[in-house]
N, CA, C and O atoms as a GROMACS GRO file, in nm:
protein
  428
    1MET      N    1   0.084  -0.117   0.000
    1MET     CA    2   0.000   0.000   0.000
    1MET      C    3   0.089   0.123   0.000
    1MET      O    4   0.174   0.138   0.088
    2THR      N    5   0.070   0.210  -0.095
    2THR     CA    6   0.153   0.329  -0.109
    2THR      C    7   0.066   0.453  -0.105
    2THR      O    8  -0.042   0.456  -0.165
    3GLN      N    9   0.113   0.555  -0.036
    3GLN     CA   10   0.045   0.683  -0.030
    3GLN      C   11   0.145   0.793  -0.059
    3GLN      O   12   0.266   0.772  -0.053
    4ILE      N   13   0.093   0.912  -0.090
    4ILE     CA   14   0.177   1.029  -0.105
    4ILE      C   15   0.139   1.126   0.006
    4ILE      O   16   0.022   1.160   0.022
    5SER      N   17   0.238   1.170   0.081
    5SER     CA   18   0.217   1.263   0.192
    5SER      C   19   0.329   1.365   0.193
    5SER      O   20   0.431   1.347   0.127
    6TYR      N   21   0.310   1.473   0.270
    6TYR     CA   22   0.410   1.579   0.281
    6TYR      C   23   0.503   1.549   0.398
    6TYR      O   24   0.458   1.529   0.511
    7CYS      N   25   0.632   1.547   0.370
    7CYS     CA   26   0.732   1.524   0.475
    7CYS      C   27   0.789   1.659   0.519
    7CYS      O   28   0.845   1.731   0.436
    8PRO      N   29   0.775   1.696   0.648
    8PRO     CA   30   0.826   1.825   0.694
    8PRO      C   31   0.978   1.833   0.696
    8PRO      O   32   1.034   1.943   0.690
    9ILE      N   33   1.047   1.721   0.705
    9ILE     CA   34   1.193   1.721   0.705
    9ILE      C   35   1.246   1.737   0.563
    9ILE      O   36   1.335   1.819   0.540
   10CYS      N   37   1.192   1.660   0.469
   10CYS     CA   38   1.236   1.667   0.330
   10CYS      C   39   1.178   1.788   0.258
   10CYS      O   40   1.229   1.828   0.153
   11ARG      N   41   1.073   1.847   0.313
   11ARG     CA   42   1.003   1.964   0.256
   11ARG      C   43   0.951   1.937   0.116
   11ARG      O   44   0.964   2.021   0.027
   12LYS      N   45   0.892   1.820   0.096
   12LYS     CA   46   0.829   1.788  -0.033
   12LYS      C   47   0.733   1.672  -0.014
   12LYS      O   48   0.735   1.604   0.089
   13ASN      N   49   0.648   1.652  -0.114
   13ASN     CA   50   0.558   1.538  -0.112
   13ASN      C   51   0.638   1.413  -0.145
   13ASN      O   52   0.710   1.409  -0.245
   14VAL      N   53   0.625   1.311  -0.062
   14VAL     CA   54   0.702   1.188  -0.079
   14VAL      C   55   0.609   1.068  -0.074
   14VAL      O   56   0.495   1.078  -0.030
   15MET      N   57   0.660   0.956  -0.120
   15MET     CA   58   0.587   0.831  -0.114
   15MET      C   59   0.600   0.775   0.028
   15MET      O   60   0.707   0.783   0.090
   16THR      N   61   0.492   0.720   0.077
   16THR     CA   62   0.495   0.652   0.207
   16THR      C   63   0.436   0.513   0.188
   16THR      O   64   0.349   0.492   0.104
   17ASN      N   65   0.484   0.421   0.266
   17ASN     CA   66   0.427   0.287   0.257
   17ASN      C   67   0.441   0.213   0.388
   17ASN      O   68   0.518   0.252   0.476
   18ARG      N   69   0.367   0.108   0.399
   18ARG     CA   70   0.369   0.023   0.516
   18ARG      C   71   0.457  -0.099   0.490
   18ARG      O   72   0.510  -0.157   0.585
   19GLY      N   73   0.471  -0.136   0.368
   19GLY     CA   74   0.546  -0.256   0.333
   19GLY      C   75   0.450  -0.366   0.289
   19GLY      O   76   0.331  -0.360   0.318
   20LYS      N   77   0.501  -0.464   0.221
   20LYS     CA   78   0.418  -0.574   0.172
   20LYS      C   79   0.409  -0.685   0.275
   20LYS      O   80   0.501  -0.708   0.353
   21PHE      N   81   0.297  -0.751   0.274
   21PHE     CA   82   0.277  -0.865   0.362
   21PHE      C   83   0.346  -0.985   0.299
   21PHE      O   84   0.317  -1.020   0.184
   22SER      N   85   0.435  -1.046   0.369
   22SER     CA   86   0.511  -1.159   0.317
   22SER      C   87   0.437  -1.289   0.348
   22SER      O   88   0.432  -1.333   0.463
   23TYR      N   89   0.380  -1.350   0.246
   23TYR     CA   90   0.306  -1.474   0.265
   23TYR      C   91   0.400  -1.591   0.296
   23TYR      O   92   0.364  -1.682   0.371
   24LEU      N   93   0.518  -1.588   0.238
   24LEU     CA   94   0.615  -1.695   0.266
   24LEU      C   95   0.657  -1.692   0.413
   24LEU      O   96   0.662  -1.795   0.479
   25LEU      N   97   0.687  -1.574   0.463
   25LEU     CA   98   0.723  -1.560   0.604
   25LEU      C   99   0.606  -1.599   0.694
   25LEU      O  100   0.626  -1.663   0.797
   26ALA      N  101   0.485  -1.560   0.654
   26ALA     CA  102   0.367  -1.596   0.733
   26ALA      C  103   0.350  -1.748   0.738
   26ALA      O  104   0.315  -1.803   0.842
   27PHE      N  105   0.374  -1.815   0.626
   27PHE     CA  106   0.362  -1.961   0.622
   27PHE      C  107   0.467  -2.026   0.713
   27PHE      O  108   0.436  -2.120   0.787
   28LEU      N  109   0.590  -1.977   0.706
   28LEU     CA  110   0.696  -2.034   0.791
   28LEU      C  111   0.669  -2.008   0.939
   28LEU      O  112   0.696  -2.094   1.022
   29LEU      N  113   0.617  -1.891   0.972
   29LEU     CA  114   0.587  -1.860   1.111
   29LEU      C  115   0.465  -1.936   1.160
   29LEU      O  116   0.450  -1.961   1.280
   30ALA      N  117   0.376  -1.974   1.068
   30ALA     CA  118   0.260  -2.054   1.107
   30ALA      C  119   0.303  -2.191   1.157
   30ALA      O  120   0.235  -2.252   1.240
   31LEU      N  121   0.417  -2.240   1.108
   31LEU     CA  122   0.467  -2.369   1.154
   31LEU      C  123   0.515  -2.364   1.298
   31LEU      O  124   0.517  -2.465   1.367
   32THR      N  125   0.554  -2.244   1.344
   32THR     CA  126   0.601  -2.231   1.482
   32THR      C  127   0.486  -2.212   1.580
   32THR      O  128   0.506  -2.223   1.701
   33GLY      N  129   0.369  -2.184   1.531
   33GLY     CA  130   0.253  -2.168   1.618
   33GLY      C  131   0.219  -2.022   1.641
   33GLY      O  132   0.146  -1.964   1.561
   34ILE      N  133   0.270  -1.962   1.744
   34ILE     CA  134   0.235  -1.825   1.783
   34ILE      C  135   0.306  -1.720   1.698
   34ILE      O  136   0.269  -1.603   1.701
   35GLY      N  137   0.406  -1.760   1.622
   35GLY     CA  138   0.481  -1.666   1.539
   35GLY      C  139   0.396  -1.595   1.437
   35GLY      O  140   0.417  -1.477   1.410
   36LEU      N  141   0.298  -1.664   1.379
   36LEU     CA  142   0.210  -1.603   1.279
   36LEU      C  143   0.126  -1.493   1.342
   36LEU      O  144   0.108  -1.388   1.281
   37ILE      N  145   0.075  -1.515   1.460
   37ILE     CA  146  -0.007  -1.414   1.528
   37ILE      C  147   0.076  -1.289   1.558
   37ILE      O  148   0.029  -1.177   1.539
   38ILE      N  149   0.198  -1.309   1.603
   38ILE     CA  150   0.287  -1.196   1.632
   38ILE      C  151   0.318  -1.119   1.504
   38ILE      O  152   0.320  -0.996   1.506
   39TYR      N  153   0.342  -1.189   1.393
   39TYR     CA  154   0.373  -1.123   1.266
   39TYR      C  155   0.253  -1.043   1.216
   39TYR      O  156   0.269  -0.931   1.168
   40ILE      N  157   0.135  -1.099   1.227
   40ILE     CA  158   0.015  -1.028   1.181
   40ILE      C  159  -0.008  -0.903   1.266
   40ILE      O  160  -0.039  -0.797   1.212
   41LEU      N  161   0.006  -0.915   1.397
   41LEU     CA  162  -0.011  -0.797   1.483
   41LEU      C  163   0.094  -0.690   1.454
   41LEU      O  164   0.064  -0.571   1.458
   42HIS      N  165   0.215  -0.732   1.425
   42HIS     CA  166   0.322  -0.637   1.390
   42HIS      C  167   0.290  -0.568   1.257
   42HIS      O  168   0.312  -0.447   1.244
   43TYR      N  169   0.240  -0.642   1.161
   43TYR     CA  170   0.207  -0.584   1.030
   43TYR      C  171   0.091  -0.485   1.042
   43TYR      O  172   0.093  -0.379   0.980
   44ILE      N  173  -0.009  -0.519   1.121
   44ILE     CA  174  -0.123  -0.429   1.139
   44ILE      C  175  -0.082  -0.302   1.212
   44ILE      O  176  -0.135  -0.195   1.184
   45ASP      N  177   0.012  -0.313   1.303
   45ASP     CA  178   0.056  -0.198   1.382
   45ASP      C  179   0.136  -0.097   1.300
   45ASP      O  180   0.139   0.021   1.334
   46ARG      N  181   0.198  -0.140   1.193
   46ARG     CA  182   0.276  -0.048   1.109
   46ARG      C  183   0.184   0.049   1.037
   46ARG      O  184   0.083   0.008   0.979
   47LYS      N  185   0.218   0.176   1.041
   47LYS     CA  186   0.137   0.279   0.977
   47LYS      C  187   0.197   0.316   0.842
   47LYS      O  188   0.319   0.323   0.829
   48PRO      N  189   0.112   0.340   0.741
   48PRO     CA  190   0.165   0.380   0.610
   48PRO      C  191   0.187   0.530   0.598
   48PRO      O  192   0.160   0.587   0.493
   49ASN      N  193   0.236   0.593   0.702
   49ASN     CA  194   0.254   0.737   0.698
   49ASN      C  195   0.396   0.780   0.730
   49ASN      O  196   0.417   0.890   0.780
   50HIS      N  197   0.493   0.695   0.702
   50HIS     CA  198   0.633   0.730   0.726
   50HIS      C  199   0.702   0.756   0.592
   50HIS      O  200   0.680   0.684   0.495
   51CYS      N  201   0.785   0.856   0.590
   51CYS     CA  202   0.860   0.893   0.469
   51CYS      C  203   0.955   0.779   0.432
   51CYS      O  204   1.021   0.722   0.519
   52VAL      N  205   0.962   0.747   0.303
   52VAL     CA  206   1.050   0.640   0.259
   52VAL      C  207   1.197   0.685   0.261
   52VAL      O  208   1.286   0.600   0.257
   53HIS      N  209   1.223   0.815   0.267
   53HIS     CA  210   1.360   0.866   0.266
   53HIS      C  211   1.419   0.880   0.406
   53HIS      O  212   1.530   0.834   0.433
   54CYS      N  213   1.343   0.946   0.497
   54CYS     CA  214   1.398   0.974   0.629
   54CYS      C  215   1.323   0.907   0.743
   54CYS      O  216   1.370   0.910   0.857
   55GLY      N  217   1.209   0.847   0.717
   55GLY     CA  218   1.135   0.776   0.820
   55GLY      C  219   1.051   0.864   0.910
   55GLY      O  220   0.998   0.815   1.010
   56THR      N  221   1.038   0.992   0.878
   56THR     CA  222   0.960   1.084   0.959
   56THR      C  223   0.811   1.063   0.933
   56THR      O  224   0.770   1.024   0.824
   57VAL      N  225   0.730   1.088   1.035
   57VAL     CA  226   0.586   1.080   1.019
   57VAL      C  227   0.542   1.195   0.930
   57VAL      O  228   0.574   1.311   0.956
   58CYS      N  229   0.468   1.163   0.824
   58CYS     CA  230   0.428   1.263   0.725
   58CYS      C  231   0.292   1.321   0.757
   58CYS      O  232   0.217   1.269   0.839
   59GLN      N  233   0.260   1.431   0.688
   59GLN     CA  234   0.135   1.502   0.706
   59GLN      C  235   0.052   1.488   0.578
   59GLN      O  236   0.090   1.415   0.486
   60VAL      N  237  -0.060   1.557   0.573
   60VAL     CA  238  -0.147   1.556   0.456
   60VAL      C  239  -0.071   1.614   0.337
   60VAL      O  240   0.005   1.710   0.354
   61PRO      N  241  -0.088   1.558   0.215
   61PRO     CA  242  -0.016   1.611   0.099
   61PRO      C  243  -0.051   1.757   0.073
   61PRO      O  244  -0.165   1.799   0.094
   62LYS      N  245   0.048   1.834   0.028
   62LYS     CA  246   0.028   1.977   0.002
   62LYS      C  247   0.056   2.007  -0.144
   62LYS      O  248   0.126   1.932  -0.212
   63LEU      N  249   0.002   2.118  -0.191
   63LEU     CA  250   0.029   2.165  -0.326
   63LEU      C  251   0.168   2.226  -0.330
   63LEU      O  252   0.221   2.269  -0.227
   64GLU      N  253   0.227   2.232  -0.447
   64GLU     CA  254   0.364   2.284  -0.461
   64GLU      C  255   0.376   2.429  -0.417
   64GLU      O  256   0.476   2.466  -0.356
   65ASN      N  257   0.275   2.513  -0.447
   65ASN     CA  258   0.285   2.654  -0.408
   65ASN      C  259   0.274   2.670  -0.256
   65ASN      O  260   0.330   2.766  -0.202
   66GLN      N  261   0.204   2.579  -0.186
   66GLN     CA  262   0.199   2.583  -0.040
   66GLN      C  263   0.336   2.550   0.018
   66GLN      O  264   0.377   2.611   0.117
   67ILE      N  265   0.406   2.456  -0.041
   67ILE     CA  266   0.538   2.416   0.008
   67ILE      C  267   0.636   2.531  -0.008
   67ILE      O  268   0.711   2.561   0.085
   68GLU      N  269   0.636   2.597  -0.125
   68GLU     CA  270   0.727   2.709  -0.147
   68GLU      C  271   0.698   2.824  -0.051
   68GLU      O  272   0.791   2.888  -0.003
   69HIS      N  273   0.569   2.850  -0.023
   69HIS     CA  274   0.531   2.958   0.068
   69HIS      C  275   0.581   2.929   0.209
   69HIS      O  276   0.630   3.020   0.276
   70GLU      N  277   0.569   2.805   0.256
   70GLU     CA  278   0.617   2.770   0.389
   70GLU      C  279   0.768   2.784   0.400
   70GLU      O  280   0.819   2.832   0.501
   71VAL      N  281   0.840   2.741   0.297
   71VAL     CA  282   0.986   2.753   0.298
   71VAL      C  283   1.026   2.900   0.302
   71VAL      O  284   1.119   2.936   0.373
   72TYR      N  285   0.956   2.985   0.227
   72TYR     CA  286   0.986   3.127   0.225
   72TYR      C  287   0.961   3.189   0.363
   72TYR      O  288   1.040   3.272   0.408
   73GLN      N  289   0.852   3.149   0.429
   73GLN     CA  290   0.822   3.204   0.561
   73GLN      C  291   0.929   3.164   0.662
   73GLN      O  292   0.969   3.246   0.745
   74LYS      N  293   0.976   3.040   0.657
   74LYS     CA  294   1.077   2.995   0.753
   74LYS      C  295   1.210   3.066   0.731
   74LYS      O  296   1.281   3.093   0.828
   75GLU      N  297   1.244   3.095   0.606
   75GLU     CA  298   1.373   3.159   0.578
   75GLU      C  299   1.368   3.310   0.601
   75GLU      O  300   1.473   3.372   0.617
   76SER      N  301   1.248   3.371   0.603
   76SER     CA  302   1.239   3.516   0.615
   76SER      C  303   1.228   3.561   0.760
   76SER      O  304   1.218   3.681   0.786
   77ILE      N  305   1.231   3.470   0.855
   77ILE     CA  306   1.224   3.508   0.996
   77ILE      C  307   1.357   3.575   1.034
   77ILE      O  308   1.464   3.517   1.015
   78VAL      N  309   1.347   3.695   1.087
   78VAL     CA  310   1.466   3.772   1.125
   78VAL      C  311   1.473   3.775   1.277
   78VAL      O  312   1.377   3.811   1.345
   79THR      N  313   1.587   3.738   1.329
   79THR     CA  314   1.604   3.742   1.473
   79THR      C  315   1.668   3.876   1.512
   79THR      O  316   1.760   3.924   1.446
   80LYS      N  317   1.617   3.934   1.618
   80LYS     CA  318   1.669   4.061   1.666
   80LYS      C  319   1.791   4.035   1.753
   80LYS      O  320   1.786   3.955   1.847
   81LYS      N  321   1.899   4.101   1.722
   81LYS     CA  322   2.022   4.085   1.797
   81LYS      C  323   2.021   4.181   1.916
   81LYS      O  324   1.999   4.301   1.900
   82ILE      N  325   2.044   4.128   2.033
   82ILE     CA  326   2.048   4.209   2.154
   82ILE      C  327   2.195   4.231   2.189
   82ILE      O  328   2.271   4.137   2.208
   83ASN      N  329   2.232   4.358   2.198
   83ASN     CA  330   2.370   4.393   2.228
   83ASN      C  331   2.386   4.429   2.374
   83ASN      O  332   2.295   4.484   2.436
   84TYR      N  333   2.502   4.396   2.428
   84TYR     CA  334   2.536   4.430   2.566
   84TYR      C  335   2.668   4.504   2.566
   84TYR      O  336   2.752   4.485   2.478
   85CYS      N  337   2.685   4.590   2.664
   85CYS     CA  338   2.809   4.664   2.678
   85CYS      C  339   2.919   4.567   2.722
   85CYS      O  340   2.899   4.491   2.817
   86PRO      N  341   3.034   4.567   2.653
   86PRO     CA  342   3.141   4.475   2.691
   86PRO      C  343   3.210   4.513   2.823
   86PRO      O  344   3.281   4.431   2.881
   87TYR      N  345   3.189   4.635   2.871
   87TYR     CA  346   3.257   4.680   2.992
   87TYR      C  347   3.172   4.661   3.118
   87TYR      O  348   3.220   4.610   3.219
   88CYS      N  349   3.044   4.703   3.112
   88CYS     CA  350   2.960   4.693   3.232
   88CYS      C  351   2.852   4.586   3.220
   88CYS      O  352   2.791   4.550   3.321
   89GLY      N  353   2.826   4.534   3.101
   89GLY     CA  354   2.729   4.428   3.081
   89GLY      C  355   2.585   4.474   3.071
   89GLY      O  356   2.494   4.392   3.068
   90GLU      N  357   2.563   4.604   3.065
   90GLU     CA  358   2.427   4.659   3.055
   90GLU      C  359   2.373   4.638   2.913
   90GLU      O  360   2.447   4.648   2.815
   91GLN      N  361   2.243   4.608   2.904
   91GLN     CA  362   2.181   4.590   2.772
   91GLN      C  363   2.165   4.725   2.705
   91GLN      O  364   2.116   4.821   2.765
   92LEU      N  365   2.207   4.732   2.579
   92LEU     CA  366   2.200   4.858   2.505
   92LEU      C  367   2.059   4.879   2.453
   92LEU      O  368   1.992   4.784   2.414
   93GLU      N  369   2.015   5.005   2.451
   93GLU     CA  370   1.879   5.036   2.407
   93GLU      C  371   1.864   5.022   2.257
   93GLU      O  372   1.760   4.976   2.210
   94ARG      N  373   1.964   5.059   2.182
   94ARG     CA  374   1.957   5.050   2.036
   94ARG      C  375   2.054   4.944   1.988
   94ARG      O  376   2.154   4.914   2.052
   95GLU      N  377   2.022   4.889   1.872
   95GLU     CA  378   2.106   4.782   1.818
   95GLU      C  379   2.242   4.834   1.773
   95GLU      O  380   2.343   4.765   1.786
   96TYR      N  381   2.245   4.957   1.720
   96TYR     CA  382   2.370   5.013   1.668
   96TYR      C  383   2.419   5.130   1.754
   96TYR      O  384   2.460   5.233   1.701
   97ALA      N  385   2.414   5.114   1.885
   97ALA     CA  386   2.457   5.219   1.976
   97ALA      C  387   2.610   5.232   1.970
   97ALA      O  388   2.681   5.132   1.956
   98LYS      N  389   2.658   5.357   1.982
   98LYS     CA  390   2.802   5.381   1.978
   98LYS      C  391   2.860   5.399   2.118
   98LYS      O  392   2.980   5.379   2.138
   99PHE      N  393   2.774   5.438   2.215
   99PHE     CA  394   2.819   5.458   2.351
   99PHE      C  395   2.723   5.389   2.446
   99PHE      O  396   2.603   5.378   2.419
  100CYS      N  397   2.776   5.342   2.559
  100CYS     CA  398   2.692   5.283   2.663
  100CYS      C  399   2.633   5.396   2.746
  100CYS      O  400   2.706   5.485   2.790
  101TYR      N  401   2.502   5.395   2.767
  101TYR     CA  402   2.439   5.504   2.842
  101TYR      C  403   2.467   5.494   2.991
  101TYR      O  404   2.454   5.594   3.062
  102LYS      N  405   2.507   5.376   3.041
  102LYS     CA  406   2.531   5.360   3.183
  102LYS      C  407   2.673   5.400   3.223
  102LYS      O  408   2.693   5.481   3.314
  103CYS      N  409   2.773   5.342   3.154
  103CYS     CA  410   2.912   5.370   3.192
  103CYS      C  411   2.980   5.472   3.101
  103CYS      O  412   3.086   5.525   3.135
  104GLY      N  413   2.919   5.501   2.985
  104GLY     CA  414   2.972   5.602   2.895
  104GLY      C  415   3.088   5.555   2.808
  104GLY      O  416   3.149   5.637   2.739
  105SER      N  417   3.119   5.428   2.810
  105SER     CA  418   3.230   5.378   2.730
  105SER      C  419   3.190   5.366   2.582
  105SER      O  420   3.074   5.343   2.548
  106LYS      N  421   3.292   5.383   2.496
  106LYS     CA  422   3.270   5.372   2.353
  106LYS      C  423   3.267   5.224   2.313
  106LYS      O  424   3.354   5.146   2.353
  107ILE      N  425   3.168   5.187   2.234
  107ILE     CA  426   3.152   5.047   2.193
  107ILE      C  427   3.204   5.028   2.052
  107ILE      O  428   3.200   4.917   1.998
   0.00000   0.00000   0.00000
């Protein structure tokens, strides 16, 4: 069973699958008795929503323009740099201050 879902790590729509049920393995495990039951429960427990590339749990498939918009939003986040005076350790009021207002030293 194969599905297409959006992988947040790969940032694209990828194929996801659960894997095929192995009838040969099931037959061999049936000879051991309880092995077949354990294999069936393990197969049912596997979800078909993991990325085939990185193994991450995927989300609902997205359109290509939605993916590009999300990537643009993540890259356009600007972090504000907080400056401190190297002499007294006081936080500067402006990002490009030339003098410390507390100790008066030149930065």
